[in-house]
C-alpha positions in Angstrom: 0.0 0.1 0.0 1.3 3.7 -1.1 1.7 6.3 1.1 -1.0 8.2 2.6 -1.8 11.4 0.7 -2.8 14.6 2.2 -4.2 17.0 -0.9 -2.5 20.3 -0.9 -3.8 23.4 -3.1 -4.9 23.0 -6.6 -1.7 24.3 -8.8 -2.2 26.4 -12.4 0.7 27.0 -14.4 4.5 25.5 -14.2 5.3 24.2 -11.0 8.5 26.1 -11.1 7.0 30.0 -11.9 6.9 30.6 -8.9 3.3 31.1 -8.7 0.7 29.4 -7.3 -3.1 29.7 -6.9 -5.3 28.1 -4.7 -9.6 27.9 -4.4 -11.2 27.9 -1.2 -15.2 27.5 -0.6 -16.6 28.5 2.2 -19.6 27.5 3.7 -21.6 30.5 2.6 -20.9 29.1 -0.8 -18.4 32.3 -1.7 -15.4 31.1 -3.8 -11.9 32.7 -2.6 -9.5 32.4 -4.9 -5.7 32.9 -3.6 -2.8 33.4 -5.8 0.9 33.7 -4.6 3.9 34.5 -6.5 8.0 34.5 -6.5 9.6 36.8 -4.0 13.2 37.0 -3.1 12.7 37.7 0.4 11.5 35.8 3.7 9.6 39.4 4.7 6.8 39.0 7.6 3.5 37.8 5.4 1.2 41.7 4.3 -1.2 42.0 1.9 -0.5 43.2 -1.8 -3.8 43.6 -3.3 -6.8 43.1 -2.2 -10.0 42.8 -4.2 -13.5 43.1 -2.2 -15.6 40.5 -2.1 -18.7 40.2 -4.8 -21.2 37.9 -5.8 -20.0 37.3 -9.3 -16.0 37.4 -9.0 -14.2 35.5 -6.4 -11.8 37.4 -4.4 -7.7 38.0 -5.1 -5.2 37.8 -2.2 -1.4 38.2 -3.1 0.2 37.6 0.3 3.8 36.7 0.9 5.1 34.5 3.6 8.4 33.1 4.6 7.1 29.2 4.4 4.0 27.6 3.3 1.0 27.2 5.7 1.3 23.9 7.9 -1.9 22.4 7.1 0.0 22.5 3.2 0.8 18.8 3.8 1.9 16.9 0.4 2.4 12.5 -0.1 5.6 12.5 1.5 8.2 9.4 -0.3 6.7 10.3 -3.1 8.5 12.1 -6.5 5.9 15.0 -6.9 6.3 15.7 -3.3 10.0 16.4 -3.6 9.2 18.9 -7.0 6.3 20.2 -5.2 8.8 21.2 -2.4 11.6 22.5 -3.9 9.0 24.7 -5.9 7.6 26.1 -2.8 10.9 27.0 -1.4 11.0 30.1 -3.8 7.7 30.9 -4.1 5.3 32.8 -1.4 2.8 31.3 0.5 -0.8 32.2 0.6 -3.3 31.5 3.6 -7.0 32.5 3.4 -8.7 34.5 6.0 -11.7 32.9 8.1 -15.3 33.7 7.1 -15.9 36.4 9.5 -13.2 38.7 7.5 -15.2 37.7 4.2 -18.4 39.2 5.5 -16.7 41.5 7.8 -14.1 43.1 5.1 -11.6 46.1 6.2 -12.4 49.6 6.1 -12.0 50.7 2.7 -11.3 54.3 3.3 -10.3 56.6 6.2 -12.3 57.0 9.4 -15.1 59.8 7.8 -15.4 57.4 5.1 -16.1 54.7 7.3 -18.5 57.2 9.8 -20.3 58.5 6.6 -20.8 54.2 6.0 -22.3 53.9 9.2 -24.7 56.4 8.9 -26.4 55.4 5.4 -26.6 52.3 6.5 -28.1 53.7 10.3 -30.6 55.4 8.4 -31.7 52.8 5.7 -32.5 51.2 8.8 -34.6 54.0 9.9 -36.8 54.0 6.9 -40.1 52.3 6.3 -39.5 48.7 5.7 -40.6 49.2 2.1 -38.3 52.2 1.5 -35.3 49.8 2.5 -32.8 48.5 0.1 -33.2 45.2 1.7 -37.1 45.5 0.5 -36.3 46.8 -2.9 -33.1 44.6 -3.9 -33.6 41.2 -2.1 -37.1 40.5 -0.6 -38.9 41.6 -4.3 -36.4 39.8 -6.4 -36.5 36.6 -3.7 -40.4 36.5 -4.8 -40.7 36.9 -7.8 -37.9 34.3 -7.9 -39.7 31.8 -5.8 -43.0 32.7 -7.8 -41.2 32.5 -11.0 -40.2 28.4 -10.0 -43.8 27.7 -9.5 -45.9 25.5 -11.5 -49.0 27.9 -11.0 -47.8 31.1 -10.5 -51.3 32.6 -10.8 -52.3 31.2 -7.4 -50.7 34.0 -5.5 -53.2 35.5 -3.5 -55.5 35.0 -0.2 -53.6 33.3 2.6 -51.1 30.9 0.6 -49.5 34.7 -0.5 -49.5 35.7 3.2 -47.8 32.3 4.3 -45.5 32.8 1.1 -44.5 36.8 2.1 -43.8 35.5 5.8 -41.7 32.4 4.6 -39.3 35.1 2.3 -39.3 37.5 4.7 -37.7 35.1 7.6 -35.0 34.0 4.8 -34.3 37.5 4.1 -34.9 39.7 7.3 -34.0 36.9 9.3 -36.8 37.4 11.5 -39.7 35.0 12.4 -42.3 38.0 10.9 -42.8 41.4 10.5 -44.2 43.9 13.0 -47.9 43.1 13.6 -49.0 46.8 12.4 -47.5 46.2 9.2 -49.1 43.5 7.6 -51.3 45.1 5.9 -48.6 47.4 4.2 -46.6 44.1 3.8 -48.7 42.7 2.0 -50.0 45.8 -0.4 -46.8 46.5 -1.5 -45.7 42.8 -2.1 -49.2 42.6 -4.4 -48.3 45.9 -6.2 -44.9 44.6 -6.7 -46.2 40.9 -8.3 -48.7 42.9 -10.7 -46.1 44.7 -11.9 -44.4 41.6 -12.6 -47.2 40.1 -14.6 -47.5 42.9 -16.3 -43.7 43.1 -17.5 -44.7 39.8 -19.7 -47.3 41.4 -21.4 -45.4 44.4 -22.1 -42.3 42.8 -23.5 -43.9 39.9 -25.3 -46.2 43.2 -26.9 -42.6 45.1 -27.6 -41.3 42.2 -29.6 -43.6 41.1 -31.8 -44.3 45.0 -32.4 -40.5 44.8 -33.5 -40.4 41.8 -35.6 -43.5 43.0 -37.8 -42.1 46.0 -38.3 -38.7 44.8 -39.4 -40.5 42.4 -41.8 -43.0 45.3 -43.1 -40.4 47.8 -43.1 -41.5 50.3 -40.3 -44.8 50.8 -42.1 -48.1 49.7 -39.6 -50.6 48.2 -41.7 -53.4 46.4 -40.0 -54.1 43.8 -42.8 -50.3 43.0 -43.1 -49.6 42.5 -39.4 -52.9 40.5 -39.3 -51.6 38.2 -42.2 -48.3 37.6 -40.7 -49.8 37.3 -37.2 -51.8 34.1 -38.7 -49.5 32.5 -40.1 -47.1 32.5 -37.4 -49.6 31.5 -35.3 -50.1 28.5 -37.6 -49.2 25.0 -35.6 -47.5 27.3 -32.6 -44.4 28.6 -35.2 -44.2 31.3 -33.1 -43.1 29.2 -29.9 -40.4 27.4 -31.9 -36.6 28.5 -32.9 -37.2 25.9 -36.3 -40.7 25.9 -37.0 -41.1 22.2 -39.2 -44.4 20.8 -38.4 -43.9 17.7 -36.3 -40.2 17.5 -36.4 -40.3 21.4 -34.9 -37.5 22.1 -32.3 -36.3 24.8 -29.8 -39.5 25.1 -28.0 -39.5 28.2 -26.3 -36.4 29.4 -27.9 -37.4 32.3 -29.8 -37.7 36.1 -29.4 -41.0 36.1 -28.7 -40.7 34.5 -25.2 -37.4 35.1 -24.9 -38.2 39.1 -24.9 -40.7 38.5 -22.0 -38.5 36.3 -20.0 -35.9 38.4 -19.8 -38.1 41.0 -17.8 -38.2 38.0 -15.4 -35.0 37.9 -15.0 -34.2 41.3 -14.9 -36.6 41.5 -11.8 -34.8 38.5 -10.0 -31.9 39.7 -9.5 -30.1 40.3 -6.5 -32.8 37.4 -5.0 -32.2 34.9 -2.6 -33.6 31.3 -3.8 -35.3 28.9 -1.3 -36.2 25.5 -0.8 -38.1 23.7 1.3 -41.2 25.4 1.1 -43.3 23.2 -0.8 -42.7 20.5 -3.7 -41.1 23.5 -6.6 -38.2 23.1 -4.9 -36.0 23.5 -8.0 -35.1 26.7 -9.2 -36.0 26.0 -12.6 -38.4 29.1 -13.8 -41.3 26.4 -15.3 -44.1 28.7 -14.0 -41.6 32.2 -15.3 -41.5 30.5 -18.9 -45.0 29.3 -19.1 -46.1 33.4 -17.9 -43.9 34.5 -21.6 -45.0 31.6 -23.7 -48.8 33.0 -22.4 -48.3 36.5 -23.1 -47.6 35.9 -26.4 
């Protein structure tokens, strides 16, 4: 039996270029990408470059160190181990900061700038919930994202909708529920946002059809011409297929007529959080949103 292996960092590029890159996936799902570069001196570790973490890009931290982190252990007794250790002697080594550091990043600017940030956060907390950034940028997108995954997105009124709002509230605000006096406001503002979301499907579908007709007719509106074209593209559901060809049609829903209203949904859910375990619709696939987009046509 060969020696026991302890997996070290993933390496990219040549082993002897003095450059190493490792990826760390935190419990929250955030990916940290750490890059090490060659150095001539055993200087004490200090951050050379730091990019503020975002939801779409990894954090890159370049940190010099006089020796590799202890947790990077390699397969003793193997040829690869000798090569790796030789390469690491001339490289700067890196380590990932704890997750608390990522969730609470260092100050960006001086004391005055930092104090201004705190003041803005405090002012935002004092606003009515429906005027806070978290409502507009997270709560509503999360609600619409969930409705878009349901096989029956039209069922969103009454007690069912209230239960859904309470669940989304607990996920986004991390509170059991809203204040008792805010119940009616939560329902009315959320209902208004959902209605706007529904209307966007029809509006974007109409714009796509109108652009298509204008392109075919040279931009000159003619009811007779447009009516004839609409009847033709509606025949056998041709408007729903990228390649309409009778029983051999393919590319269902991959047409501008469906993708245009669906794009409005994708814009509306930007910043939302996918929630699971609330119903049988645990998939993140937008079944309901695609159905609404197709129905709008």
